[in-house]
N, CA, C and O atoms as CSV, one atom per row, in Angstrom:
chain,resi,resn,atom,element,x,y,z
A,1,MET,N,N,0.843,-1.146,0.104
A,1,MET,CA,C,0.004,-0.068,0.012
A,1,MET,C,C,0.843,1.259,-0.056
A,1,MET,O,O,0.600,2.198,-0.815
A,2,LYS,N,N,1.835,1.194,0.824
A,2,LYS,CA,C,2.938,2.262,0.715
A,2,LYS,C,C,3.682,2.706,-0.476
A,2,LYS,O,O,4.066,3.829,-0.804
A,3,LYS,N,N,3.799,1.505,-1.070
A,3,LYS,CA,C,4.408,1.646,-2.509
A,3,LYS,C,C,3.639,2.390,-3.470
A,3,LYS,O,O,4.130,3.276,-4.170
A,4,GLN,N,N,2.259,1.980,-3.511
A,4,GLN,CA,C,1.476,2.897,-4.416
A,4,GLN,C,C,1.280,4.252,-4.023
A,4,GLN,O,O,1.053,5.067,-4.917
A,5,LEU,N,N,1.333,4.673,-2.705
A,5,LEU,CA,C,1.215,5.890,-2.460
A,5,LEU,C,C,2.424,6.822,-2.802
A,5,LEU,O,O,2.264,8.003,-3.111
A,6,LEU,N,N,3.651,6.205,-2.725
A,6,LEU,CA,C,4.783,6.571,-3.164
A,6,LEU,C,C,4.879,6.879,-4.663
A,6,LEU,O,O,5.376,7.920,-5.091
A,7,SER,N,N,4.428,6.014,-5.346
A,7,SER,CA,C,4.262,5.776,-6.678
A,7,SER,C,C,3.428,6.869,-7.214
A,7,SER,O,O,3.846,7.434,-8.224
A,8,ASN,N,N,2.185,7.296,-6.635
A,8,ASN,CA,C,1.205,8.288,-6.955
A,8,ASN,C,C,1.874,9.553,-6.707
A,8,ASN,O,O,1.906,10.408,-7.592
A,9,ASP,N,N,2.460,9.755,-5.469
A,9,ASP,CA,C,3.174,10.908,-5.227
A,9,ASP,C,C,4.344,11.340,-6.252
A,9,ASP,O,O,4.472,12.512,-6.606
A,10,ILE,N,N,5.068,10.445,-6.638
A,10,ILE,CA,C,6.186,10.745,-7.640
A,10,ILE,C,C,5.461,11.014,-9.007
A,10,ILE,O,O,5.934,11.798,-9.830
A,11,GLY,N,N,4.344,10.357,-9.201
A,11,GLY,CA,C,3.522,10.676,-10.420
A,11,GLY,C,C,3.105,12.202,-10.566
A,11,GLY,O,O,3.368,12.867,-11.568
A,12,TRP,N,N,2.477,12.645,-9.539
A,12,TRP,CA,C,2.030,13.966,-9.254
A,12,TRP,C,C,3.263,15.016,-9.517
A,12,TRP,O,O,3.186,15.911,-10.358
A,13,LYS,N,N,4.318,14.807,-8.755
A,13,LYS,CA,C,5.521,15.583,-8.823
A,13,LYS,C,C,5.873,15.706,-10.349
A,13,LYS,O,O,6.073,16.832,-10.806
A,14,VAL,N,N,5.958,14.616,-11.145
A,14,VAL,CA,C,6.501,14.634,-12.426
A,14,VAL,C,C,5.470,15.497,-13.424
A,14,VAL,O,O,5.764,16.252,-14.351
A,15,MET,N,N,4.220,15.133,-12.929
A,15,MET,CA,C,3.086,15.782,-13.931
A,15,MET,C,C,3.308,17.419,-13.679
A,15,MET,O,O,3.383,18.203,-14.625
A,16,ARG,N,N,3.400,17.817,-12.349
A,16,ARG,CA,C,3.515,19.270,-12.132
A,16,ARG,C,C,4.678,19.671,-12.651
A,16,ARG,O,O,4.609,20.795,-13.150
A,17,LEU,N,N,5.810,19.111,-12.718
A,17,LEU,CA,C,7.173,19.675,-13.260
A,17,LEU,C,C,6.843,19.623,-14.684
A,17,LEU,O,O,7.126,20.600,-15.378
A,18,THR,N,N,6.263,18.572,-15.218
A,18,THR,CA,C,6.067,18.879,-16.827
A,18,THR,C,C,5.199,19.841,-17.159
A,18,THR,O,O,5.474,20.595,-18.092
A,19,LEU,N,N,4.071,19.963,-16.484
A,19,LEU,CA,C,3.217,21.303,-16.748
A,19,LEU,C,C,3.935,22.590,-16.540
A,19,LEU,O,O,3.746,23.486,-17.362
A,20,LEU,N,N,4.723,22.779,-15.554
A,20,LEU,CA,C,5.550,23.973,-15.260
A,20,LEU,C,C,6.515,24.215,-16.482
A,20,LEU,O,O,6.682,25.350,-16.927
A,21,GLN,N,N,7.207,23.004,-17.060
A,21,GLN,CA,C,8.047,23.386,-18.012
A,21,GLN,C,C,7.304,23.706,-19.454
A,21,GLN,O,O,7.770,24.483,-20.288
A,22,LEU,N,N,6.162,23.030,-19.592
A,22,LEU,CA,C,5.284,23.432,-20.795
A,22,LEU,C,C,4.941,24.897,-20.657
A,22,LEU,O,O,5.186,25.677,-21.578
A,23,LEU,N,N,4.438,25.248,-19.644
A,23,LEU,CA,C,4.171,26.603,-19.315
A,23,LEU,C,C,5.180,27.571,-19.657
A,23,LEU,O,O,4.950,28.508,-20.420
A,24,LEU,N,N,6.289,27.366,-19.111
A,24,LEU,CA,C,7.705,28.185,-19.439
A,24,LEU,C,C,7.711,28.242,-20.930
A,24,LEU,O,O,7.615,29.318,-21.521
A,25,VAL,N,N,7.819,27.150,-21.517
A,25,VAL,CA,C,8.024,26.870,-23.031
A,25,VAL,C,C,6.990,28.082,-23.750
A,25,VAL,O,O,7.385,28.981,-24.493
A,26,ALA,N,N,5.841,27.888,-23.398
A,26,ALA,CA,C,4.833,28.814,-24.016
A,26,ALA,C,C,5.071,30.223,-23.666
A,26,ALA,O,O,4.961,31.083,-24.540
A,27,ILE,N,N,5.403,30.546,-22.397
A,27,ILE,CA,C,5.514,31.807,-22.324
A,27,ILE,C,C,6.693,32.448,-23.171
A,27,ILE,O,O,6.579,33.505,-23.793
A,28,PHE,N,N,7.757,31.726,-23.119
A,28,PHE,CA,C,8.900,32.103,-23.759
A,28,PHE,C,C,8.897,32.306,-25.157
A,28,PHE,O,O,9.428,33.245,-25.751
A,29,THR,N,N,8.189,31.255,-25.700
A,29,THR,CA,C,7.872,31.206,-27.189
A,29,THR,C,C,7.238,32.459,-27.681
A,29,THR,O,O,7.545,33.053,-28.714
A,30,ASN,N,N,6.196,32.839,-26.709
A,30,ASN,CA,C,5.219,33.949,-27.320
A,30,ASN,C,C,6.101,35.175,-26.991
A,30,ASN,O,O,5.853,36.169,-27.674
A,31,ALA,N,N,7.037,35.285,-26.115
A,31,ALA,CA,C,7.901,36.426,-25.809
A,31,ALA,C,C,8.850,36.762,-26.846
A,31,ALA,O,O,9.200,37.927,-27.035
A,32,SER,N,N,9.389,35.539,-27.696
A,32,SER,CA,C,10.354,35.614,-28.649
A,32,SER,C,C,9.880,35.977,-30.131
A,32,SER,O,O,10.638,36.110,-31.092
A,33,VAL,N,N,8.620,36.101,-30.142
A,33,VAL,CA,C,8.180,36.446,-31.565
A,33,VAL,C,C,8.570,37.640,-31.966
A,33,VAL,O,O,8.405,38.622,-31.241
A,34,ALA,N,N,9.163,37.728,-33.219
A,34,ALA,CA,C,9.794,38.841,-33.736
A,34,ALA,C,C,8.919,39.899,-34.193
A,34,ALA,O,O,8.018,39.566,-34.963
A,35,LEU,N,N,9.029,41.197,-33.835
A,35,LEU,CA,C,8.038,42.190,-34.368
A,35,LEU,C,C,8.834,43.086,-35.394
A,35,LEU,O,O,10.059,43.044,-35.510
A,36,ASP,N,N,8.040,43.859,-36.085
A,36,ASP,CA,C,8.769,44.711,-36.976
A,36,ASP,C,C,9.555,45.802,-36.191
A,36,ASP,O,O,9.048,46.433,-35.264
A,37,GLY,N,N,10.803,45.973,-36.620
A,37,GLY,CA,C,11.616,46.983,-36.089
A,37,GLY,C,C,11.198,48.340,-36.494
A,37,GLY,O,O,10.595,48.547,-37.547
A,38,LYS,N,N,11.542,49.322,-35.597
A,38,LYS,CA,C,11.120,50.725,-35.798
A,38,LYS,C,C,12.518,51.605,-36.164
A,38,LYS,O,O,12.554,52.834,-36.228
A,39,ALA,N,N,13.577,50.760,-36.374
A,39,ALA,CA,C,14.800,51.586,-36.678
A,39,ALA,C,C,14.795,52.234,-38.118
A,39,ALA,O,O,15.386,53.294,-38.321
A,40,GLN,N,N,14.127,51.580,-39.087
A,40,GLN,CA,C,13.982,52.051,-40.318
A,40,GLN,C,C,13.236,53.329,-40.358
A,40,GLN,O,O,13.582,54.166,-41.191
A,41,GLU,N,N,12.220,53.585,-39.527
A,41,GLU,CA,C,11.401,54.899,-39.381
A,41,GLU,C,C,12.388,56.083,-38.908
A,41,GLU,O,O,12.430,57.234,-39.343
A,42,ILE,N,N,13.148,55.506,-37.929
A,42,ILE,CA,C,14.275,56.755,-37.410
A,42,ILE,C,C,15.156,57.097,-38.452
A,42,ILE,O,O,15.442,58.293,-38.527
A,43,LEU,N,N,15.715,56.240,-39.373
A,43,LEU,CA,C,16.577,56.675,-40.330
A,43,LEU,C,C,15.813,57.377,-41.474
A,43,LEU,O,O,16.420,58.075,-42.286
A,44,ASP,N,N,14.442,57.183,-41.537
A,44,ASP,CA,C,13.772,58.011,-42.688
A,44,ASP,C,C,13.384,59.397,-42.043
A,44,ASP,O,O,12.789,60.194,-42.768
A,45,ARG,N,N,13.642,59.719,-40.870
A,45,ARG,CA,C,13.316,61.054,-40.292
A,45,ARG,C,C,14.031,62.123,-41.224
A,45,ARG,O,O,15.179,61.938,-41.628
A,46,LYS,N,N,13.333,63.183,-41.523
A,46,LYS,CA,C,13.892,64.337,-42.201
A,46,LYS,C,C,14.482,65.184,-41.147
A,46,LYS,O,O,13.860,65.396,-40.105
A,47,ILE,N,N,15.740,65.714,-41.384
A,47,ILE,CA,C,16.326,66.830,-40.548
A,47,ILE,C,C,16.934,67.803,-41.412
A,47,ILE,O,O,17.336,67.478,-42.529
A,48,THR,N,N,17.035,69.058,-40.939
A,48,THR,CA,C,17.536,70.189,-41.508
A,48,THR,C,C,18.629,70.589,-40.403
A,48,THR,O,O,18.446,70.664,-39.188
A,49,LEU,N,N,19.716,70.808,-41.064
A,49,LEU,CA,C,20.841,71.508,-40.064
A,49,LEU,C,C,21.926,72.125,-41.056
A,49,LEU,O,O,21.937,71.860,-42.258
A,50,ASN,N,N,22.813,72.951,-40.448
A,50,ASN,CA,C,23.887,73.580,-41.219
A,50,ASN,C,C,25.010,73.497,-40.022
A,50,ASN,O,O,24.969,74.133,-38.969
A,51,ILE,N,N,26.003,72.580,-40.423
A,51,ILE,CA,C,27.208,72.622,-39.655
A,51,ILE,C,C,28.371,72.876,-40.363
A,51,ILE,O,O,28.637,72.218,-41.369
A,52,VAL,N,N,29.200,73.885,-39.892
A,52,VAL,CA,C,30.369,74.443,-40.645
A,52,VAL,C,C,31.686,74.289,-39.769
A,52,VAL,O,O,31.900,74.973,-38.768
A,53,ASN,N,N,32.515,73.346,-40.245
A,53,ASN,CA,C,33.936,73.311,-39.743
A,53,ASN,C,C,33.825,72.975,-38.204
A,53,ASN,O,O,34.467,73.589,-37.352
A,54,LYS,N,N,32.964,71.958,-37.932
A,54,LYS,CA,C,32.969,71.571,-36.513
A,54,LYS,C,C,33.422,70.208,-36.309
A,54,LYS,O,O,33.396,69.443,-37.273
A,55,ASN,N,N,33.915,69.727,-34.959
A,55,ASN,CA,C,34.416,68.509,-35.010
A,55,ASN,C,C,33.258,67.495,-35.170
A,55,ASN,O,O,32.092,67.852,-35.000
A,56,ILE,N,N,33.602,66.190,-35.507
A,56,ILE,CA,C,32.387,65.253,-35.668
A,56,ILE,C,C,31.647,65.092,-34.556
A,56,ILE,O,O,30.424,64.980,-34.648
A,57,LYS,N,N,32.284,65.060,-33.362
A,57,LYS,CA,C,31.731,64.907,-32.061
A,57,LYS,C,C,30.392,65.860,-31.687
A,57,LYS,O,O,29.295,65.501,-31.259
A,58,ASP,N,N,30.914,67.271,-32.020
A,58,ASP,CA,C,29.746,68.222,-31.821
A,58,ASP,C,C,28.793,67.997,-32.980
A,58,ASP,O,O,27.598,68.059,-32.692
A,59,ALA,N,N,29.129,67.736,-34.296
A,59,ALA,CA,C,28.114,67.282,-35.277
A,59,ALA,C,C,27.231,66.318,-35.049
A,59,ALA,O,O,26.069,66.481,-35.420
A,60,LEU,N,N,27.618,65.167,-34.413
A,60,LEU,CA,C,26.878,64.195,-34.076
A,60,LEU,C,C,26.017,64.627,-32.962
A,60,LEU,O,O,24.876,64.170,-33.023
A,61,ASN,N,N,26.281,65.409,-31.940
A,61,ASN,CA,C,25.446,65.812,-30.807
A,61,ASN,C,C,24.349,66.694,-31.389
A,61,ASN,O,O,23.224,66.652,-30.890
A,62,GLN,N,N,24.661,67.606,-32.569
A,62,GLN,CA,C,23.611,68.489,-33.004
A,62,GLN,C,C,22.577,67.609,-33.884
A,62,GLN,O,O,21.395,67.913,-34.047
A,63,ILE,N,N,23.227,66.446,-34.437
A,63,ILE,CA,C,22.135,65.606,-35.241
A,63,ILE,C,C,21.429,64.943,-34.304
A,63,ILE,O,O,20.258,64.719,-34.612
A,64,GLU,N,N,21.847,64.509,-33.100
A,64,GLU,CA,C,21.254,63.767,-32.066
A,64,GLU,C,C,19.945,64.922,-31.679
A,64,GLU,O,O,18.786,64.511,-31.621
A,65,ASN,N,N,20.204,66.053,-31.486
A,65,ASN,CA,C,19.166,67.145,-30.960
A,65,ASN,C,C,18.154,67.109,-32.158
A,65,ASN,O,O,16.963,66.900,-31.927
A,66,SER,N,N,18.582,67.297,-33.352
A,66,SER,CA,C,17.826,67.627,-34.427
A,66,SER,C,C,16.773,66.428,-34.759
A,66,SER,O,O,15.573,66.586,-34.986
A,67,ALA,N,N,17.465,65.231,-34.740
A,67,ALA,CA,C,16.493,64.152,-35.087
A,67,ALA,C,C,15.869,63.308,-33.847
A,67,ALA,O,O,15.108,62.359,-34.037
A,68,GLY,N,N,16.263,63.747,-32.570
A,68,GLY,CA,C,15.639,63.184,-31.453
A,68,GLY,C,C,16.186,61.760,-31.262
A,68,GLY,O,O,15.400,60.906,-30.853
A,69,VAL,N,N,17.311,61.466,-31.489
A,69,VAL,CA,C,17.915,60.143,-31.332
A,69,VAL,C,C,19.223,60.305,-30.281
A,69,VAL,O,O,19.609,61.368,-29.795
A,70,LYS,N,N,19.775,59.034,-30.071
A,70,LYS,CA,C,20.848,59.081,-29.358
A,70,LYS,C,C,21.927,58.086,-30.257
A,70,LYS,O,O,21.612,57.086,-30.902
A,71,PHE,N,N,23.131,58.605,-30.116
A,71,PHE,CA,C,24.123,57.615,-30.847
A,71,PHE,C,C,25.217,57.277,-29.683
A,71,PHE,O,O,25.453,58.018,-28.729
A,72,SER,N,N,25.816,56.068,-29.927
A,72,SER,CA,C,26.749,55.670,-29.196
A,72,SER,C,C,27.859,55.158,-30.018
A,72,SER,O,O,27.583,54.275,-30.831
A,73,TYR,N,N,29.094,55.585,-29.929
A,73,TYR,CA,C,30.335,55.551,-30.573
A,73,TYR,C,C,31.572,55.657,-29.943
A,73,TYR,O,O,31.706,56.281,-28.890
A,74,SER,N,N,32.677,54.971,-30.634
A,74,SER,CA,C,34.005,55.086,-29.857
A,74,SER,C,C,34.631,56.430,-30.459
A,74,SER,O,O,34.899,56.478,-31.660
A,75,PRO,N,N,34.826,57.345,-29.750
A,75,PRO,CA,C,35.720,58.547,-30.443
A,75,PRO,C,C,36.878,58.213,-31.130
A,75,PRO,O,O,37.176,58.842,-32.146
A,76,ASP,N,N,37.598,57.272,-30.698
A,76,ASP,CA,C,38.797,57.078,-31.454
A,76,ASP,C,C,38.645,56.369,-32.858
A,76,ASP,O,O,39.397,56.578,-33.810
A,77,LEU,N,N,37.562,55.494,-32.857
A,77,LEU,CA,C,37.171,54.974,-34.192
A,77,LEU,C,C,36.720,55.723,-35.096
A,77,LEU,O,O,37.053,55.481,-36.256
A,78,ILE,N,N,35.819,56.865,-34.802
A,78,ILE,CA,C,35.345,57.838,-35.742
A,78,ILE,C,C,36.229,59.084,-35.827
A,78,ILE,O,O,35.890,60.039,-36.526
A,79,GLN,N,N,37.318,59.076,-35.143
A,79,GLN,CA,C,38.279,60.265,-35.108
A,79,GLN,C,C,37.365,61.591,-34.662
A,79,GLN,O,O,37.256,62.563,-35.410
A,80,ALA,N,N,36.786,61.522,-33.487
A,80,ALA,CA,C,35.834,62.507,-33.200
A,80,ALA,C,C,36.427,63.905,-33.105
A,80,ALA,O,O,35.632,64.793,-32.797
A,81,ASN,N,N,37.713,64.250,-33.322
A,81,ASN,CA,C,38.263,65.715,-33.317
A,81,ASN,C,C,38.465,66.133,-34.816
A,81,ASN,O,O,38.925,67.245,-35.074
A,82,ARG,N,N,38.125,65.251,-35.800
A,82,ARG,CA,C,38.235,65.776,-37.204
A,82,ARG,C,C,37.110,66.677,-37.687
A,82,ARG,O,O,35.938,66.383,-37.449
A,83,LYS,N,N,37.451,67.782,-38.371
A,83,LYS,CA,C,36.379,68.729,-38.776
A,83,LYS,C,C,35.551,68.283,-39.871
A,83,LYS,O,O,36.026,67.636,-40.805
A,84,VAL,N,N,34.288,68.612,-39.793
A,84,VAL,CA,C,33.231,68.291,-40.896
A,84,VAL,C,C,32.483,69.495,-41.135
A,84,VAL,O,O,32.366,70.384,-40.291
A,85,THR,N,N,31.922,69.529,-42.412
A,85,THR,CA,C,30.919,70.555,-42.753
A,85,THR,C,C,29.802,69.722,-43.360
A,85,THR,O,O,29.943,68.928,-44.290
A,86,ILE,N,N,28.540,70.035,-42.639
A,86,ILE,CA,C,27.512,69.389,-43.232
A,86,ILE,C,C,26.299,70.224,-43.541
A,86,ILE,O,O,25.962,70.939,-42.597
A,87,SER,N,N,25.545,70.316,-44.643
A,87,SER,CA,C,24.615,70.856,-44.935
A,87,SER,C,C,23.354,70.131,-45.309
A,87,SER,O,O,23.362,69.520,-46.377
A,88,ALA,N,N,22.341,70.121,-44.615
A,88,ALA,CA,C,21.156,69.318,-45.026
A,88,ALA,C,C,19.894,70.076,-44.889
A,88,ALA,O,O,19.717,70.820,-43.925
A,89,VAL,N,N,18.915,69.898,-45.919
A,89,VAL,CA,C,17.863,70.726,-45.958
A,89,VAL,C,C,16.612,69.524,-46.182
A,89,VAL,O,O,16.422,69.118,-47.329
A,90,LYS,N,N,15.834,69.019,-45.122
A,90,LYS,CA,C,14.863,68.034,-44.992
A,90,LYS,C,C,15.304,66.798,-45.691
A,90,LYS,O,O,14.578,66.231,-46.507
A,91,GLU,N,N,16.498,66.375,-45.371
A,91,GLU,CA,C,17.192,65.004,-45.730
A,91,GLU,C,C,17.011,63.979,-44.742
A,91,GLU,O,O,16.900,64.209,-43.538
A,92,ASN,N,N,16.981,62.800,-45.295
A,92,ASN,CA,C,16.817,61.527,-44.364
A,92,ASN,C,C,18.208,61.516,-43.385
A,92,ASN,O,O,19.344,61.778,-43.781
A,93,LEU,N,N,17.882,61.204,-42.229
A,93,LEU,CA,C,18.896,60.893,-41.265
A,93,LEU,C,C,19.891,59.992,-41.939
A,93,LEU,O,O,21.075,60.330,-41.939
A,94,SER,N,N,19.500,58.835,-42.534
A,94,SER,CA,C,20.488,57.840,-42.997
A,94,SER,C,C,21.336,58.507,-43.994
A,94,SER,O,O,22.511,58.149,-44.073
A,95,THR,N,N,20.833,59.546,-44.858
A,95,THR,CA,C,21.663,60.121,-45.803
A,95,THR,C,C,22.626,61.090,-45.315
A,95,THR,O,O,23.715,61.183,-45.883
A,96,VAL,N,N,22.281,61.964,-44.127
A,96,VAL,CA,C,23.127,62.703,-43.295
A,96,VAL,C,C,24.258,61.951,-42.660
A,96,VAL,O,O,25.398,62.414,-42.670
A,97,LEU,N,N,23.992,60.912,-42.163
A,97,LEU,CA,C,24.973,60.015,-41.515
A,97,LEU,C,C,26.081,59.482,-42.442
A,97,LEU,O,O,27.287,59.584,-42.219
A,98,GLU,N,N,25.469,58.858,-43.591
A,98,GLU,CA,C,26.341,58.491,-44.628
A,98,GLU,C,C,27.411,59.537,-45.106
A,98,GLU,O,O,28.620,59.334,-45.212
A,99,THR,N,N,26.832,60.516,-45.330
A,99,THR,CA,C,27.800,61.523,-45.842
A,99,THR,C,C,28.684,62.153,-44.842
A,99,THR,O,O,29.742,62.677,-45.191
A,100,SER,N,N,28.282,62.123,-43.580
A,100,SER,CA,C,29.269,62.708,-42.690
A,100,SER,C,C,30.389,61.626,-42.112
A,100,SER,O,O,31.435,61.967,-41.560
A,101,LEU,N,N,30.029,60.457,-42.312
A,101,LEU,CA,C,30.879,59.296,-41.707
A,101,LEU,C,C,31.230,58.546,-43.116
A,101,LEU,O,O,31.232,57.318,-43.198
A,102,ILE,N,N,31.455,59.198,-43.950
A,102,ILE,CA,C,31.905,58.377,-45.409
A,102,ILE,C,C,33.059,57.775,-45.358
A,102,ILE,O,O,33.124,56.718,-45.985
A,103,PRO,N,N,34.134,58.180,-44.717
A,103,PRO,CA,C,35.380,57.410,-44.778
A,103,PRO,C,C,35.439,56.170,-43.806
A,103,PRO,O,O,36.377,55.373,-43.801
A,104,PHE,N,N,34.290,56.090,-42.950
A,104,PHE,CA,C,34.214,54.991,-42.302
A,104,PHE,C,C,33.184,53.992,-42.499
A,104,PHE,O,O,32.933,53.139,-41.648
A,105,SER,N,N,32.563,54.088,-43.652
A,105,SER,CA,C,31.536,53.225,-44.096
A,105,SER,C,C,32.037,52.136,-45.027
A,105,SER,O,O,31.251,51.311,-45.491
């Protein structure tokens, strides 16, 4: 009689563990569904600015303010102290970035 109770107890524990694992799989599968990114919309934002002979670090700060975005970069990698001149009137953010960072693309 005790062996049967022990067997039932183990059976319930296994079923609960299996149910918990299936529930976790369902939750994480649902959470990992890919959604459309919004990065392309950001790159299509139109900006207008006029930067004359400023270092690229200051130019990127001005672009950040104008487009409402934040950039993360390595100053050594982009040579943040080099001077650039950028003139853009209602141009896409992607175009402005491509032209200002042309030696690095």
